[in-house]
C-alpha positions in Angstrom: 85.7 95.4 99.5 87.7 93.6 96.9 87.6 90.1 98.6 86.2 88.9 101.8 87.3 85.6 103.3 85.4 84.0 106.1 87.8 81.8 108.1 86.1 79.0 109.9 87.8 76.6 112.3 85.4 73.7 111.8 86.2 71.7 108.6 82.8 70.0 108.6 81.0 73.3 108.1 83.4 74.5 105.4 83.0 71.1 103.6 79.2 71.5 103.7 79.3 75.0 102.4 81.7 74.2 99.6 80.1 70.8 98.8 77.2 69.9 96.5 75.5 67.3 98.7 71.9 68.1 99.8 71.5 67.9 103.5 67.9 67.9 104.9 69.0 68.4 108.6 68.7 71.7 110.5 72.4 72.5 109.7 71.7 71.7 106.1 69.0 74.4 106.0 71.5 76.9 107.4 74.1 75.8 104.9 71.6 76.4 102.1 71.0 79.9 103.3 74.8 80.6 103.6 75.3 79.3 100.1 72.6 81.6 98.8 74.2 84.6 100.5 77.6 83.7 99.2 76.4 83.3 95.7 75.0 86.9 95.9 78.5 88.2 96.7 81.0 86.6 94.3 83.9 88.3 96.1 83.1 86.4 99.4 84.6 83.0 100.1 84.9 80.5 103.0 88.1 78.9 104.0 89.1 76.4 106.6 91.8 77.6 109.1 93.0 75.4 111.9 92.1 77.0 115.2 95.7 76.6 116.4 97.0 78.6 113.6 94.4 81.3 114.0 94.9 81.9 117.7 94.7 85.7 117.4 91.2 85.6 115.9 90.1 83.0 118.4 91.3 85.3 121.3 89.6 88.3 119.8 86.3 86.4 119.3 86.4 85.4 123.0 87.1 89.0 124.1 84.2 90.3 122.1 81.9 87.8 123.7 83.1 88.8 127.2 82.7 92.5 126.6 79.5 92.4 124.5 76.7 94.6 125.6 73.2 93.3 126.2 71.9 96.1 124.0 70.3 94.7 120.8 70.1 96.9 117.7 67.4 96.0 115.2 67.8 97.1 111.6 64.6 97.6 109.6 
C-alpha cells in the first residue's frame, strides 16, 4: 500500500493523535498506542472528515455492524 488514510469523524480524536500534548487519561493511553503504531508505518495518516461529507463510509460501517458474525477469529 502506498498510502493509507484513516478518516475519523471526531475532530477531538484526530487532534489528540496529531497533537503533542501528553494526556494521562484512559483515552490518552489509547492515543499513545495509536501514535506508536502510526510512527511504525510512515505511509499511514489520520485525517478529520465531517460525518456529513462521509455519509457513504458511515452507512457502510453501520451495515457491517448489523451483519457482523458472532464468530471471533484469534490470530496468534
